[in-house]
VOPAFI-401434 format. One record per residue (C-alpha): residue in three letters; x, y, z. Coordinates in Angstrom, 1 decimal. Each point is the difference from the previous one (the first is absolute). Layout:
N
+------+--------+--------+--------+
| code |     c1 |     c2 |     c3 |
+------+--------+--------+--------+
|  ALA |      X |      Y |      Z |
...
+------+--------+--------+--------+
//
This chain:
377
+------+--------+--------+--------+
| code |     c1 |     c2 |     c3 |
+------+--------+--------+--------+
|  GLN |   41.7 |   37.5 |   74.3 |
|  VAL |    1.0 |    2.6 |   -2.7 |
|  ILE |    0.6 |    3.7 |    0.4 |
|  LEU |   -0.2 |    2.0 |   -3.0 |
|  ALA |    1.8 |    3.4 |    0.1 |
|  GLU |   -0.2 |    2.6 |   -2.6 |
|  GLY |    2.6 |    2.5 |   -1.1 |
|  LEU |    2.2 |   -0.2 |    3.0 |
|  SER |    3.4 |    1.6 |   -0.2 |
|  SER |    3.1 |   -2.2 |    0.1 |
|  PRO |    0.8 |    0.1 |    3.8 |
|  HIS |   -3.7 |   -0.4 |    1.0 |
|  ALA |   -0.5 |   -2.8 |   -2.4 |
|  SER |    3.1 |   -1.9 |    1.0 |
|  GLN |   -0.8 |    0.4 |    3.8 |
|  LEU |   -3.5 |   -1.2 |   -0.5 |
|  ILE |    1.0 |   -3.0 |   -2.0 |
|  PHE |    2.8 |   -0.9 |    2.4 |
|  GLN |   -2.3 |    0.1 |    3.1 |
|  GLY |   -2.8 |   -1.6 |   -1.9 |
|  ARG |    2.0 |   -3.1 |   -0.9 |
|  TRP |    1.0 |   -0.6 |    3.6 |
|  GLN |   -3.7 |    0.1 |    0.9 |
|  GLY |   -0.9 |   -2.7 |   -2.5 |
|  LEU |   -1.6 |    2.4 |   -2.4 |
|  ARG |    0.5 |    0.8 |   -3.7 |
|  VAL |    0.5 |    3.6 |   -0.7 |
|  TRP |   -0.2 |    1.3 |   -3.6 |
|  ASN |    0.6 |    3.6 |   -0.9 |
|  ARG |   -2.3 |    0.8 |   -2.9 |
|  PRO |    1.2 |    2.9 |   -2.2 |
|  SER |   -1.9 |    3.2 |    0.2 |
|  ALA |   -1.6 |    1.6 |   -3.1 |
|  SER |    3.4 |    1.2 |   -1.0 |
|  GLY |    1.6 |   -3.3 |    0.5 |
|  SER |    1.1 |   -2.0 |   -3.0 |
|  ARG |    0.8 |   -3.6 |   -0.9 |
|  THR |    3.8 |   -0.4 |   -0.3 |
|  GLY |    0.9 |   -3.6 |   -0.4 |
|  ASN |    0.6 |   -3.3 |    1.6 |
|  PHE |    1.5 |   -0.7 |    3.4 |
|  CYS |    0.7 |   -3.6 |    1.0 |
|  GLY |   -2.9 |   -1.2 |   -2.2 |
|  ARG |   -2.5 |    2.7 |    1.1 |
|  THR |   -1.2 |    3.0 |   -1.8 |
|  THR |    1.4 |    3.1 |    1.7 |
|  TYR |   -1.3 |    3.6 |    0.1 |
|  SER |    1.8 |    3.2 |    0.6 |
|  THR |   -1.0 |    2.1 |    3.1 |
|  GLY |    2.2 |    3.0 |    0.2 |
|  GLY |    3.2 |   -2.0 |   -0.3 |
|  TRP |   -1.2 |   -3.0 |    2.0 |
|  ARG |   -0.7 |   -3.2 |   -1.8 |
|  SER |   -2.5 |   -2.4 |    1.3 |
|  PRO |   -1.5 |   -3.3 |   -1.2 |
|  ALA |   -3.5 |    0.1 |   -1.3 |
|  PRO |   -2.5 |   -2.3 |    1.8 |
|  LEU |    0.6 |   -3.7 |   -0.8 |
|  GLY |   -3.8 |   -0.6 |   -0.6 |
|  ARG |   -0.1 |   -2.6 |    2.7 |
|  SER |   -0.6 |    0.1 |    3.8 |
|  PRO |    2.5 |   -1.4 |    2.5 |
|  SER |   -0.5 |   -3.6 |    1.2 |
|  PRO |   -3.0 |   -0.2 |    2.4 |
|  ILE |    0.6 |   -0.3 |    3.7 |
|  GLN |   -2.6 |   -2.2 |    1.6 |
|  ALA |   -0.8 |    0.3 |    3.8 |
|  MET |    0.9 |   -3.1 |    1.9 |
|  ASP |   -2.1 |   -1.1 |    2.9 |
|  SER |    2.2 |   -0.3 |    3.1 |
|  SER |   -1.7 |   -3.3 |    0.8 |
|  ALA |    1.4 |   -1.4 |   -3.3 |
|  ALA |    3.3 |   -0.9 |    1.8 |
|  ILE |    3.0 |   -1.2 |   -1.9 |
|  ASP |    0.5 |   -3.7 |    1.0 |
|  SER |    2.8 |   -0.7 |    2.3 |
|  VAL |    2.0 |   -2.2 |   -2.5 |
|  THR |    0.0 |    2.7 |   -2.6 |
|  TRP |    1.1 |    2.7 |    2.5 |
|  GLU |    2.7 |   -2.2 |    1.2 |
|  SER |    1.3 |   -0.6 |   -3.5 |
|  ASP |   -0.2 |    3.7 |   -0.8 |
|  CYS |    1.8 |    0.9 |    3.2 |
|  GLU |    2.9 |   -2.4 |   -0.8 |
|  SER |    0.3 |    1.3 |   -3.5 |
|  ALA |   -0.1 |    3.7 |    1.1 |
|  PHE |    2.3 |   -0.5 |    3.0 |
|  GLU |    2.7 |   -1.5 |   -2.3 |
|  MET |   -0.3 |    3.1 |   -2.2 |
|  ALA |    0.2 |    2.3 |    3.0 |
|  LEU |    2.9 |   -1.8 |    1.6 |
|  PRO |    1.9 |   -2.1 |   -2.7 |
|  PRO |    1.4 |   -3.2 |    1.3 |
|  ARG |    3.7 |   -0.2 |    0.8 |
|  TRP |    2.0 |   -2.8 |   -1.4 |
|  GLU |    2.6 |   -2.0 |    1.8 |
|  PHE |    2.7 |   -2.6 |   -1.1 |
|  ARG |    1.7 |   -2.7 |    2.0 |
|  ASP |    3.7 |    0.6 |    0.2 |
|  ARG |    1.6 |   -3.3 |    0.6 |
|  ALA |    3.6 |   -0.7 |    1.2 |
|  PHE |    1.5 |   -3.3 |   -0.5 |
|  GLY |   -1.3 |   -2.4 |    2.7 |
|  SER |   -2.6 |    2.4 |    1.5 |
|  PRO |   -3.8 |    0.2 |   -0.5 |
|  GLY |    0.4 |    3.6 |   -1.1 |
|  ILE |   -1.5 |    3.4 |    1.0 |
|  TRP |   -2.9 |    1.8 |   -1.8 |
|  ARG |    1.1 |    3.5 |   -1.0 |
|  PRO |   -2.1 |    2.6 |   -1.5 |
|  PHE |    0.6 |    1.2 |   -3.5 |
|  PRO |    0.7 |    3.8 |   -0.3 |
|  GLU |   -3.1 |    2.0 |   -0.5 |
|  ALA |    0.7 |    0.8 |   -3.6 |
|  VAL |    0.3 |   -3.8 |   -0.8 |
|  SER |   -3.2 |   -0.8 |    1.8 |
|  ALA |   -1.7 |    2.6 |   -2.0 |
|  GLU |    1.3 |   -1.6 |   -3.3 |
|  ILE |   -1.3 |   -3.4 |    1.2 |
|  ASN |   -3.3 |    1.4 |    0.9 |
|  ALA |   -0.2 |    1.6 |   -3.5 |
|  LEU |    0.6 |   -3.5 |   -1.5 |
|  VAL |   -3.0 |   -1.3 |    2.1 |
|  ARG |   -2.2 |    2.8 |   -1.1 |
|  ARG |    0.8 |   -0.7 |   -3.7 |
|  GLY |   -0.7 |   -3.7 |    0.6 |
|  GLN |    3.5 |   -1.1 |   -1.0 |
|  ARG |    1.3 |   -3.3 |    1.4 |
|  ARG |    3.7 |    0.8 |   -0.7 |
|  GLY |    2.0 |    3.2 |   -0.2 |
|  ASN |    3.3 |    1.6 |    0.5 |
|  VAL |    1.0 |    2.4 |    2.9 |
|  SER |    3.4 |    1.5 |    0.9 |
|  MET |    1.2 |    0.1 |    3.6 |
|  GLY |    3.5 |    1.3 |    0.8 |
|  GLY |    1.2 |   -0.4 |   -3.5 |
|  VAL |   -1.1 |   -3.6 |   -0.1 |
|  GLU |   -2.7 |   -1.1 |   -2.5 |
|  LEU |   -2.6 |   -2.2 |    1.5 |
|  VAL |   -2.6 |   -2.0 |   -1.8 |
|  ILE |   -3.2 |   -0.1 |    2.0 |
|  ASP |   -2.2 |   -3.1 |   -0.3 |
|  LEU |   -3.4 |    0.7 |    1.6 |
|  GLN |   -1.3 |   -3.4 |   -0.7 |
|  ASP |    2.8 |   -2.0 |    1.8 |
|  MET |    0.6 |    3.0 |    2.4 |
|  VAL |    3.8 |    0.1 |   -0.6 |
|  ALA |    2.5 |    2.7 |   -1.0 |
|  MET |    2.8 |   -1.2 |   -2.3 |
|  PRO |    3.2 |    2.0 |   -0.3 |
|  SER |    1.3 |    0.4 |   -3.5 |
|  ASP |    3.3 |   -1.7 |    1.0 |
|  GLN |   -0.3 |   -3.7 |   -1.2 |
|  TYR |    1.7 |   -1.2 |    3.1 |
|  ALA |   -2.2 |    1.9 |    2.4 |
|  VAL |   -2.6 |   -1.8 |    2.1 |
|  PRO |   -3.7 |    1.0 |   -0.5 |
|  ARG |   -1.5 |    1.9 |    3.0 |
|  MET |   -3.4 |   -0.7 |    1.4 |
|  LEU |   -2.6 |    2.8 |    0.0 |
|  ARG |   -2.7 |    0.9 |    2.2 |
|  LYS |   -2.5 |    2.8 |    0.2 |
|  SER |   -0.6 |    2.0 |    3.2 |
|  ILE |   -3.5 |    1.5 |    0.2 |
|  ARG |   -0.5 |    3.2 |    1.9 |
|  GLN |   -3.3 |    0.5 |    1.7 |
|  PRO |   -1.2 |    3.6 |    0.6 |
|  ASN |   -1.2 |    1.0 |    3.5 |
|  VAL |   -3.7 |    0.2 |   -1.0 |
|  ASN |   -3.1 |   -2.0 |    1.1 |
|  LYS |   -1.7 |   -1.5 |   -3.1 |
|  LYS |   -3.5 |   -0.1 |    1.6 |
|  THR |    0.2 |    3.6 |    1.1 |
|  LEU |    1.3 |    1.1 |   -3.4 |
|  LYS |   -2.8 |   -1.8 |   -1.8 |
|  GLN |   -2.5 |    2.0 |    2.1 |
|  PHE |    1.8 |    3.2 |   -0.8 |
|  TYR |   -0.1 |   -0.7 |   -3.7 |
|  MET |   -3.6 |   -1.1 |   -0.1 |
|  LYS |   -1.1 |    3.3 |    1.5 |
|  TYR |    1.1 |    1.8 |   -3.2 |
|  MET |   -0.1 |   -2.7 |   -2.8 |
|  GLU |   -2.3 |    0.0 |   -2.9 |
|  ALA |   -0.3 |   -2.5 |   -2.9 |
|  LEU |    2.0 |    1.2 |   -3.0 |
|  PRO |    0.1 |   -1.8 |   -3.3 |
|  PRO |    1.6 |   -2.0 |   -1.6 |
|  ALA |   -0.7 |   -2.8 |    2.4 |
|  ASP |    3.1 |   -1.8 |   -1.2 |
|  HIS |    2.4 |    2.9 |    0.8 |
|  PRO |    3.3 |   -1.5 |    1.5 |
|  ALA |   -0.1 |    2.5 |    2.9 |
|  GLY |   -3.6 |   -0.9 |    0.9 |
|  PRO |   -3.6 |    0.4 |   -1.2 |
|  ASP |   -0.5 |    2.9 |    2.6 |
|  ALA |    1.6 |    3.1 |    1.0 |
|  ILE |    0.0 |    3.3 |    1.9 |
|  ALA |   -1.1 |    2.3 |   -2.7 |
|  GLY |   -2.3 |    3.0 |   -0.8 |
|  GLU |   -1.8 |    1.4 |    3.0 |
|  LYS |    1.4 |   -2.7 |    2.2 |
|  PHE |    3.5 |    1.2 |   -1.0 |
|  LEU |   -0.9 |    3.4 |    1.1 |
|  ASP |   -1.4 |   -1.2 |    3.2 |
|  LEU |    3.2 |   -1.9 |    0.8 |
|  PHE |    2.1 |    3.1 |   -0.5 |
|  LYS |   -2.5 |    2.2 |    2.0 |
|  ASP |    0.4 |   -2.4 |    2.8 |
|  LEU |    3.8 |    0.1 |   -0.4 |
|  GLU |   -0.3 |    3.8 |    0.1 |
|  VAL |    2.1 |    0.2 |   -3.2 |
|  ASP |   -1.0 |    1.9 |   -3.1 |
|  PRO |    0.7 |   -2.4 |   -3.0 |
|  GLY |    0.3 |    3.0 |   -2.4 |
|  THR |    2.6 |    2.0 |    1.8 |
|  ASP |    1.8 |   -2.1 |    2.6 |
|  VAL |    3.0 |   -2.0 |   -1.1 |
|  ALA |   -0.8 |   -2.6 |    2.7 |
|  ALA |   -2.8 |   -1.2 |   -2.4 |
|  LEU |    2.6 |   -0.8 |   -2.7 |
|  ALA |    2.3 |   -1.7 |    2.5 |
|  LEU |   -2.9 |   -2.2 |    1.2 |
|  ALA |   -0.9 |   -0.9 |   -3.5 |
|  ALA |    3.6 |   -0.8 |   -0.7 |
|  ALA |    0.1 |   -2.3 |    3.1 |
|  CYS |   -3.2 |   -1.7 |   -1.3 |
|  ASN |    1.6 |   -0.2 |   -3.5 |
|  ALA |   -3.3 |    1.1 |   -1.3 |
|  SER |   -0.2 |   -0.4 |   -3.7 |
|  GLU |   -2.7 |    2.6 |   -0.5 |
|  MET |   -0.4 |    3.5 |    1.2 |
|  GLY |   -2.8 |    0.3 |    2.7 |
|  VAL |   -0.4 |   -3.7 |    0.5 |
|  PHE |    1.3 |   -2.5 |    2.5 |
|  ARG |   -0.8 |   -3.6 |   -1.1 |
|  ARG |   -0.2 |   -2.6 |    2.7 |
|  ARG |    3.4 |   -1.4 |   -0.3 |
|  GLU |    1.6 |    3.4 |   -0.6 |
|  PHE |   -1.6 |    1.3 |    3.3 |
|  ILE |    1.1 |   -3.0 |    1.9 |
|  CYS |    3.5 |    0.6 |   -1.4 |
|  GLY |    0.0 |    3.6 |    1.2 |
|  CYS |   -1.1 |   -0.8 |    3.5 |
|  ALA |    2.5 |   -2.8 |    0.3 |
|  ALA |    2.8 |    2.2 |   -1.1 |
|  LEU |   -0.9 |    2.6 |    2.5 |
|  GLU |   -1.0 |   -2.6 |    2.7 |
|  VAL |   -3.5 |    1.5 |    0.7 |
|  ASP |   -3.3 |   -1.8 |    0.2 |
|  THR |   -2.5 |    2.6 |    1.2 |
|  ILE |   -1.0 |    3.5 |   -1.2 |
|  ALA |    1.5 |    1.5 |    3.1 |
|  ASP |    3.3 |   -1.8 |   -0.5 |
|  LEU |    0.1 |    1.2 |   -3.7 |
|  ARG |   -1.0 |    3.6 |    1.1 |
|  GLY |    2.9 |    0.0 |    2.4 |
|  LYS |    2.4 |   -1.0 |   -2.6 |
|  MET |   -0.8 |    2.7 |   -2.5 |
|  SER |    2.2 |    2.7 |    1.5 |
|  GLU |    3.0 |   -2.5 |   -0.2 |
|  VAL |   -0.8 |   -1.0 |   -3.5 |
|  ARG |   -0.1 |    3.7 |   -1.0 |
|  GLU |    3.2 |    0.9 |    1.7 |
|  ASN |    1.8 |   -3.0 |   -1.6 |
|  VAL |   -0.8 |    1.5 |   -3.4 |
|  LEU |    0.8 |    3.6 |    0.8 |
|  SER |    3.2 |   -0.9 |    1.8 |
|  GLY |    1.2 |   -2.1 |   -3.0 |
|  LYS |   -0.1 |   -3.4 |    1.8 |
|  SER |   -2.7 |   -1.5 |   -2.3 |
|  LEU |    0.0 |    2.7 |   -2.7 |
|  PRO |    1.8 |   -2.1 |   -2.7 |
|  GLU |   -2.5 |   -2.9 |    0.3 |
|  VAL |   -3.1 |    2.2 |    0.2 |
|  TYR |    1.2 |    2.3 |   -2.8 |
|  ALA |    0.7 |   -2.9 |   -2.3 |
|  TYR |   -3.4 |   -1.6 |    0.8 |
|  THR |   -1.8 |    3.2 |   -0.7 |
|  PHE |    0.9 |    0.2 |   -3.7 |
|  GLY |   -1.4 |   -3.3 |   -0.8 |
|  VAL |   -3.3 |    0.3 |    1.9 |
|  ALA |   -0.5 |    3.6 |   -1.3 |
|  LEU |   -0.1 |   -1.1 |   -3.7 |
|  GLU |   -3.2 |   -0.6 |   -1.8 |
|  PRO |    0.4 |   -3.1 |   -2.2 |
|  PRO |    1.0 |   -0.3 |   -2.7 |
|  CYS |    2.2 |    3.1 |    0.7 |
|  LYS |    3.6 |   -0.4 |    0.6 |
|  VAL |    0.5 |    3.6 |    0.8 |
|  LEU |   -1.4 |    2.5 |    2.6 |
|  PRO |   -1.3 |    3.4 |   -1.0 |
|  LEU |    2.2 |    2.8 |    1.4 |
|  GLU |   -2.9 |    1.7 |    1.9 |
|  GLU |   -0.7 |   -3.3 |    1.9 |
|  ALA |    3.7 |   -0.7 |    0.5 |
|  ALA |    0.4 |    3.5 |    1.5 |
|  GLN |   -2.9 |   -0.8 |    2.5 |
|  TYR |    1.8 |   -3.1 |    1.2 |
|  TRP |    3.4 |    1.8 |    0.2 |
|  ALA |   -1.7 |    2.6 |    2.3 |
|  LEU |   -1.0 |   -2.9 |    2.3 |
|  LEU |    3.1 |   -2.0 |   -0.2 |
|  LEU |    2.7 |    2.7 |   -0.4 |
|  PRO |   -1.5 |    3.0 |    1.9 |
|  SER |    3.5 |    1.3 |    1.1 |
|  TRP |    1.6 |   -0.2 |   -3.4 |
|  PRO |    0.8 |    3.7 |   -0.5 |
|  LEU |    0.1 |   -0.3 |   -3.9 |
|  ARG |   -3.3 |   -1.8 |   -0.4 |
|  GLU |   -2.1 |    2.9 |   -1.2 |
|  GLU |    2.9 |    1.2 |   -2.3 |
|  PHE |    0.4 |   -3.4 |   -1.6 |
|  CYS |   -3.7 |   -0.5 |   -0.5 |
|  GLU |   -0.3 |    3.4 |   -1.6 |
|  TRP |    2.9 |   -0.6 |   -2.3 |
|  ALA |   -1.3 |   -3.5 |   -0.9 |
|  GLY |   -3.4 |    1.4 |   -0.8 |
|  LYS |    1.7 |    2.2 |   -2.5 |
|  GLN |    2.5 |   -2.2 |   -1.4 |
|  ARG |   -1.0 |   -3.7 |    0.2 |
|  LYS |   -1.6 |   -1.3 |   -3.2 |
|  GLY |   -3.4 |   -1.4 |    0.8 |
|  LYS |    0.4 |    1.1 |    3.6 |
|  VAL |    0.3 |   -3.5 |    1.3 |
|  ILE |    2.4 |   -1.7 |    2.4 |
|  ASN |    1.2 |   -3.6 |   -0.6 |
|  LYS |    1.3 |   -2.3 |    2.6 |
|  ASP |    3.7 |    0.7 |   -0.6 |
|  LEU |   -0.4 |    3.6 |    0.4 |
|  TRP |   -2.3 |   -0.4 |    3.0 |
|  MET |    2.7 |   -2.0 |    1.9 |
|  MET |    2.8 |    2.4 |   -1.1 |
|  VAL |   -2.0 |    2.8 |    1.5 |
|  LEU |    0.1 |   -1.6 |    3.4 |
|  LYS |    3.8 |   -0.4 |   -0.3 |
|  LEU |    0.4 |    3.7 |   -0.8 |
|  ALA |   -2.5 |    1.2 |    2.6 |
|  THR |    1.4 |   -2.0 |    2.9 |
|  GLU |    3.6 |    1.2 |   -1.0 |
|  ASP |    1.8 |   -3.2 |    1.1 |
|  GLY |   -1.5 |   -2.4 |   -2.5 |
|  TRP |    3.5 |   -1.0 |   -0.9 |
|  ALA |    2.9 |    0.6 |    2.3 |
|  ASN |    2.2 |    1.4 |   -2.8 |
|  LEU |   -2.8 |    2.3 |   -1.3 |
|  ILE |   -0.9 |    2.1 |    3.1 |
|  VAL |   -1.8 |    3.1 |   -1.2 |
|  PRO |   -0.9 |    2.9 |    2.3 |
|  ALA |   -3.4 |    1.9 |   -0.4 |
|  ASP |    1.6 |    2.8 |   -1.9 |
|  LEU |    1.5 |   -2.4 |   -2.5 |
|  SER |    3.4 |    1.7 |    0.5 |
|  THR |    1.9 |   -3.4 |   -0.4 |
|  TYR |   -2.1 |   -1.4 |   -2.6 |
|  ASP |    2.0 |   -0.9 |   -3.2 |
|  GLU |   -0.7 |   -1.7 |   -3.2 |
|  ASN |    0.9 |   -3.4 |    1.3 |
|  PRO |   -1.1 |   -2.8 |   -2.5 |
|  ALA |   -1.9 |   -1.7 |    2.9 |
|  TRP |   -2.6 |    2.8 |    0.1 |
|  PRO |   -2.6 |    0.0 |   -2.9 |
|  VAL |    0.1 |    2.8 |   -2.5 |
|  VAL |   -3.3 |    1.3 |    1.1 |
|  PHE |    1.6 |    1.1 |    3.3 |
|  ASP |    2.9 |    1.6 |   -1.8 |
|  GLU |   -2.5 |    2.1 |   -1.9 |
|  PHE |   -1.9 |    0.9 |    3.2 |
|  VAL |    3.1 |    1.0 |    1.8 |
|  GLU |    1.0 |    2.2 |   -2.9 |
|  TYR |   -3.4 |    1.6 |    0.1 |
|  TYR |    0.1 |    0.5 |    3.8 |
|  ARG |    3.4 |    1.5 |   -0.1 |
|  ALA |   -1.0 |    2.4 |   -2.7 |
|  GLN |   -3.1 |    1.0 |    1.9 |
|  LYS |    2.0 |    0.6 |    3.2 |
|  GLY |    3.0 |    1.6 |   -1.6 |
|  LEU |    2.4 |   -2.6 |    1.2 |
+------+--------+--------+--------+
//
């Protein structure tokens, strides 16, 4: 579905687009009679609408969503395979090595979490061998022979094994849950599945969860748990991944988790992960930057208690060339907004202890100078 708005002011346009994207819609703000063509933004013609720049329609409709009859069940073998892949994404395996003393059979010991994450990264990239560091010792990981070889030429190789973690969910119940909302969604060979919760079914899901996907940060947190690759769409394996991570397999279970999911973001517990995920899913390919107006909408959701949010957005709207936010700046805003992004760079809300430390980007120096001038500090 496409919503065509005409001549909207900047805040109304950005709000409509932000909420529309979450609801699986494309929203285009067509310029009013006074609007004028201004240039190109991420490969699309843009128009001026009173200071707000919006992409012109692409000339193509979104991928069709086809209703799927509930009787067209996903076969058990396919579902089992999808669950195993999604479970591994939700709960990455832990890796262990056998620590052998002379004359003993040895004891299996877990690698530190960071080392297990590096080994899992090797697996995802399809590498058979790779190097990891543990306690200052370089290890060569051989995933074909399942051994870890210390760099010391006299050291004895250590055997490896993978410890699979199973989420506390019932696969059959989860399948019934998913099939209530799923629809066929091309392409059929999509790696996350040929079907998804999207369009009207996506809205039905959030209605049943009693969550507004346009204004509630819990929706972003759920999408992050699913590692959904597209705004307003949960592909099959993505949805299984999210349910496994949250250990839910019914709509009632997931509804009961929403308050916890929301609080984890607002308290800061899961904020870094959800915040980093949001930038990637918010981008409209092939763009590598986020329009400032859209970034401001996400900051309002993710950083509602940041006292300088409105001042920063106002300043950026006046000073930032192109009025876009790249990934580096997006992540640095989190560090500034949460004050304790770096232990040696704690900055209170009034910026009284902020200085021109080289670790902060120049753009923040410029904002602080502007803020202090405005406040007479």
